[in-house]
C-alpha positions as a Markdown table, in Angstrom:
| # | Residue | x | y | z |
|---|---|---|---|---|
| 1 | Met | 138.3 | 109.5 | -13.4 |
| 2 | Ala | 137.5 | 106.2 | -15.0 |
| 3 | Ile | 137.4 | 105.8 | -18.7 |
| 4 | Lys | 133.9 | 105.0 | -19.9 |
| 5 | Pro | 133.2 | 101.9 | -22.1 |
| 6 | Thr | 132.6 | 102.3 | -25.8 |
| 7 | Ile | 129.1 | 101.2 | -26.9 |
| 8 | Phe | 128.6 | 99.1 | -30.0 |
| 9 | Lys | 125.2 | 98.3 | -31.6 |
| 10 | Ile | 124.9 | 95.1 | -33.5 |
| 11 | Asn | 122.0 | 93.7 | -35.6 |
| 12 | Leu | 122.7 | 90.1 | -35.5 |
| 13 | Gln | 121.0 | 87.5 | -37.6 |
| 14 | Ile | 121.7 | 83.9 | -36.5 |
| 15 | Ser | 120.9 | 80.7 | -38.4 |
| 16 | Asp | 122.1 | 77.8 | -36.4 |
| 17 | Met | 121.1 | 74.7 | -38.3 |
| 18 | Asp | 122.8 | 72.4 | -35.9 |
| 19 | Arg | 120.5 | 73.5 | -33.0 |
| 20 | His | 117.6 | 74.5 | -35.2 |
| 21 | Tyr | 117.7 | 78.1 | -33.8 |
| 22 | Tyr | 117.0 | 81.0 | -36.0 |
| 23 | Gly | 116.8 | 84.5 | -34.6 |
| 24 | Asp | 117.4 | 88.2 | -35.0 |
| 25 | His | 119.0 | 90.0 | -32.1 |
| 26 | Ala | 119.5 | 93.8 | -31.6 |
| 27 | Val | 122.5 | 93.7 | -29.3 |
| 28 | Thr | 124.1 | 96.5 | -27.5 |
| 29 | Ile | 127.6 | 95.7 | -26.2 |
| 30 | Ala | 129.9 | 97.8 | -24.0 |
| 31 | Arg | 133.6 | 97.3 | -24.7 |
| 32 | His | 135.5 | 97.9 | -21.5 |
| 33 | Ala | 138.3 | 100.4 | -21.8 |
| 34 | Ser | 141.0 | 97.7 | -21.4 |
| 35 | Glu | 139.2 | 95.3 | -23.9 |
| 36 | Thr | 140.4 | 94.8 | -27.5 |
| 37 | Asp | 138.2 | 94.5 | -30.5 |
| 38 | Glu | 139.4 | 90.9 | -30.8 |
| 39 | Arg | 138.1 | 90.0 | -27.3 |
| 40 | Met | 134.8 | 91.9 | -27.8 |
| 41 | Met | 134.2 | 90.0 | -31.0 |
| 42 | Met | 135.0 | 86.7 | -29.2 |
| 43 | Arg | 132.1 | 87.6 | -26.9 |
| 44 | Val | 129.9 | 88.1 | -29.9 |
| 45 | Leu | 131.0 | 84.8 | -31.3 |
| 46 | Ala | 130.1 | 83.1 | -28.0 |
| 47 | Phe | 126.7 | 84.8 | -28.1 |
| 48 | Cys | 126.2 | 83.4 | -31.6 |
| 49 | Cys | 127.1 | 79.9 | -30.6 |
| 50 | His | 124.6 | 79.8 | -27.7 |
| 51 | Ala | 122.0 | 82.4 | -28.7 |
| 52 | Gln | 118.6 | 82.3 | -27.2 |
| 53 | Glu | 116.3 | 85.0 | -25.8 |
| 54 | Gln | 117.5 | 84.8 | -22.2 |
| 55 | Leu | 121.3 | 84.8 | -22.9 |
| 56 | Val | 122.8 | 88.2 | -21.9 |
| 57 | Phe | 126.2 | 89.9 | -21.8 |
| 58 | Ala | 127.2 | 90.0 | -18.2 |
| 59 | Gly | 129.8 | 92.2 | -16.3 |
| 60 | Gly | 132.8 | 90.2 | -17.6 |
| 61 | Leu | 135.9 | 92.4 | -17.2 |
| 62 | Ser | 134.0 | 95.0 | -15.1 |
| 63 | Glu | 132.7 | 92.4 | -12.5 |
| 64 | Ala | 135.1 | 89.8 | -11.2 |
| 65 | Asp | 132.2 | 87.5 | -10.1 |
| 66 | Glu | 130.4 | 87.5 | -13.4 |
| 67 | Pro | 131.2 | 85.8 | -16.7 |
| 68 | Asp | 131.3 | 87.4 | -20.1 |
| 69 | Leu | 127.8 | 86.0 | -20.9 |
| 70 | Trp | 125.3 | 84.1 | -18.9 |
| 71 | Leu | 121.9 | 82.5 | -19.0 |
| 72 | Lys | 119.9 | 82.4 | -15.8 |
| 73 | Asp | 116.6 | 80.5 | -15.3 |
| 74 | Leu | 113.5 | 82.0 | -13.7 |
| 75 | Thr | 114.8 | 81.2 | -10.2 |
| 76 | Gly | 118.1 | 83.0 | -10.7 |
| 77 | Thr | 120.1 | 79.8 | -11.1 |
| 78 | Ile | 122.9 | 80.1 | -13.5 |
| 79 | Ala | 122.2 | 77.6 | -16.3 |
| 80 | Leu | 125.1 | 78.7 | -18.5 |
| 81 | Trp | 128.3 | 80.6 | -17.7 |
| 82 | Ile | 130.5 | 81.6 | -20.7 |
| 83 | Asp | 134.0 | 83.1 | -20.5 |
| 84 | Val | 136.3 | 84.1 | -23.3 |
| 85 | Gly | 140.1 | 84.2 | -23.1 |
| 86 | Leu | 142.3 | 82.2 | -20.8 |
| 87 | Pro | 140.7 | 82.1 | -17.3 |
| 88 | Glu | 142.7 | 80.9 | -14.3 |
| 89 | Glu | 141.9 | 77.5 | -12.8 |
| 90 | Lys | 140.5 | 79.1 | -9.7 |
| 91 | Arg | 137.9 | 81.0 | -11.8 |
| 92 | Leu | 137.0 | 77.8 | -13.7 |
| 93 | Leu | 136.5 | 75.9 | -10.4 |
| 94 | Lys | 134.3 | 78.7 | -9.0 |
| 95 | Ala | 132.3 | 78.9 | -12.3 |
| 96 | Cys | 131.7 | 75.1 | -12.3 |
| 97 | Gly | 130.5 | 75.3 | -8.7 |
| 98 | Arg | 128.0 | 78.1 | -9.5 |
| 99 | Ala | 126.7 | 77.1 | -12.9 |
| 100 | Gln | 125.0 | 74.1 | -14.4 |
| 101 | Gln | 127.2 | 74.4 | -17.5 |
| 102 | Val | 130.4 | 76.3 | -18.1 |
| 103 | Val | 131.8 | 77.1 | -21.6 |
| 104 | Val | 135.2 | 78.7 | -22.4 |
| 105 | Tyr | 136.3 | 80.1 | -25.7 |
| 106 | Ala | 140.1 | 80.3 | -25.5 |
| 107 | Tyr | 142.0 | 82.3 | -28.1 |
| 108 | Gly | 145.4 | 83.8 | -28.4 |
| 109 | Gly | 147.5 | 81.5 | -30.5 |
| 110 | His | 150.6 | 80.2 | -28.7 |
| 111 | Ser | 149.5 | 81.6 | -25.4 |
| 112 | Ala | 146.3 | 79.6 | -25.6 |
| 113 | Gln | 148.2 | 76.4 | -26.4 |
| 114 | Leu | 150.5 | 77.0 | -23.3 |
| 115 | Trp | 147.4 | 77.7 | -21.2 |
| 116 | Trp | 145.7 | 74.5 | -22.2 |
| 117 | Glu | 148.9 | 72.4 | -21.8 |
| 118 | Asn | 149.2 | 73.7 | -18.2 |
| 119 | Leu | 145.5 | 73.3 | -17.4 |
| 120 | Ser | 144.3 | 70.2 | -19.3 |
| 121 | Ala | 145.1 | 67.5 | -16.7 |
| 122 | Arg | 143.4 | 69.4 | -13.9 |
| 123 | Thr | 140.1 | 70.2 | -15.8 |
| 124 | Lys | 139.2 | 66.6 | -16.5 |
| 125 | Arg | 137.4 | 66.4 | -13.2 |
| 126 | Leu | 135.1 | 69.3 | -14.0 |
| 127 | Lys | 132.2 | 67.4 | -15.6 |
| 128 | Asn | 130.2 | 70.5 | -16.5 |
| 129 | Leu | 133.0 | 72.3 | -18.3 |
| 130 | Arg | 133.4 | 72.6 | -22.1 |
| 131 | Leu | 136.4 | 74.2 | -23.7 |
| 132 | Phe | 137.0 | 75.4 | -27.2 |
| 133 | Ser | 140.0 | 76.9 | -28.8 |
| 134 | Val | 139.6 | 79.5 | -31.6 |
| 135 | Ala | 142.4 | 79.9 | -34.1 |
| 136 | Gln | 144.3 | 83.2 | -33.8 |
| 137 | Ser | 143.7 | 83.8 | -37.5 |
| 138 | Ser | 139.9 | 83.6 | -36.9 |
| 139 | Ser | 139.8 | 85.8 | -33.8 |
| 140 | Gln | 141.9 | 88.4 | -35.6 |
| 141 | Ala | 139.7 | 88.2 | -38.7 |
| 142 | Leu | 136.6 | 88.7 | -36.5 |
| 143 | Ala | 138.3 | 91.8 | -35.0 |
| 144 | Arg | 138.6 | 93.3 | -38.4 |
| 145 | Leu | 134.8 | 93.2 | -38.8 |
| 146 | Thr | 134.4 | 95.6 | -35.8 |
| 147 | Glu | 132.5 | 98.9 | -36.4 |
| 148 | Arg | 130.5 | 101.0 | -33.9 |
| 149 | Thr | 127.3 | 99.9 | -35.7 |
| 150 | Met | 127.3 | 96.5 | -37.2 |
| 151 | Ser | 125.0 | 94.2 | -39.1 |
| 152 | Leu | 126.3 | 90.7 | -38.8 |
| 153 | Ser | 125.1 | 87.4 | -40.0 |
| 154 | Cys | 126.1 | 84.1 | -38.4 |
| 155 | Thr | 125.6 | 80.7 | -40.0 |
| 156 | Ile | 126.3 | 77.5 | -38.1 |
| 157 | Gln | 125.9 | 74.2 | -40.0 |
| 158 | Asp | 127.5 | 70.8 | -39.5 |
| 159 | Gly | 130.0 | 72.3 | -37.0 |
| 160 | Ser | 131.1 | 75.0 | -39.4 |
| 161 | Leu | 130.6 | 78.6 | -38.3 |
| 162 | Trp | 130.6 | 81.7 | -40.5 |
| 163 | Ile | 130.2 | 85.3 | -39.5 |
| 164 | Ser | 129.9 | 88.0 | -42.1 |
| 165 | Asn | 129.0 | 91.6 | -42.7 |
| 166 | Ser | 128.1 | 93.2 | -46.1 |
| 167 | Ala | 131.7 | 93.2 | -47.3 |
| 168 | Glu | 133.5 | 90.2 | -45.7 |
| 169 | Ser | 132.9 | 86.7 | -44.5 |
| 170 | Val | 135.0 | 84.9 | -41.8 |
| 171 | Cys | 135.0 | 81.1 | -41.4 |
| 172 | Val | 135.8 | 80.6 | -37.7 |
| 173 | Asp | 138.3 | 77.8 | -37.2 |
| 174 | Tyr | 137.9 | 76.3 | -33.8 |
| 175 | Ser | 138.5 | 73.0 | -32.0 |
| 176 | Arg | 137.0 | 71.2 | -29.0 |
| 177 | Leu | 139.5 | 70.9 | -26.2 |
| 178 | Gln | 137.1 | 69.4 | -23.6 |
| 179 | Val | 133.5 | 68.3 | -23.8 |
| 180 | Ala | 131.3 | 68.0 | -20.7 |
| 181 | Asp | 129.9 | 64.6 | -19.9 |
């Protein structure tokens, strides 16, 4: 018998001054049995960075052919494909062929550095791919915010990103590895 996912409820208030997006989202997120709090909160971070009404959490770990988040237009075309972690080159190629824009939020400290060193020369040709690296201290700090029911606030201004609950605030340290043309 398969282990069922754990359900988390998040009231998420987003103030993205860089994109002029302000919204409140009631998010229900299923954490796969093999997923860590750190990975789940990286999905929440990705949602905050690209929030809009049509952005949804997809199958991710449960569905090999789906990203962690995606945005589809009214025709079903994938406008935005978002993965977190360290996807293989084959997955990136497939995503770039299926979606108008692909974004990856890599994390994991030294593992992420090695992943990027191995992959960087081969991803330059993927013109619809953007890659970001989130510092391990930030991803771990986000994991510490995890509760079954959360009220989180995200503020993005001048490239700085903060996520906070009622007790703690995390400044997310990230860098751009590759920016789409």
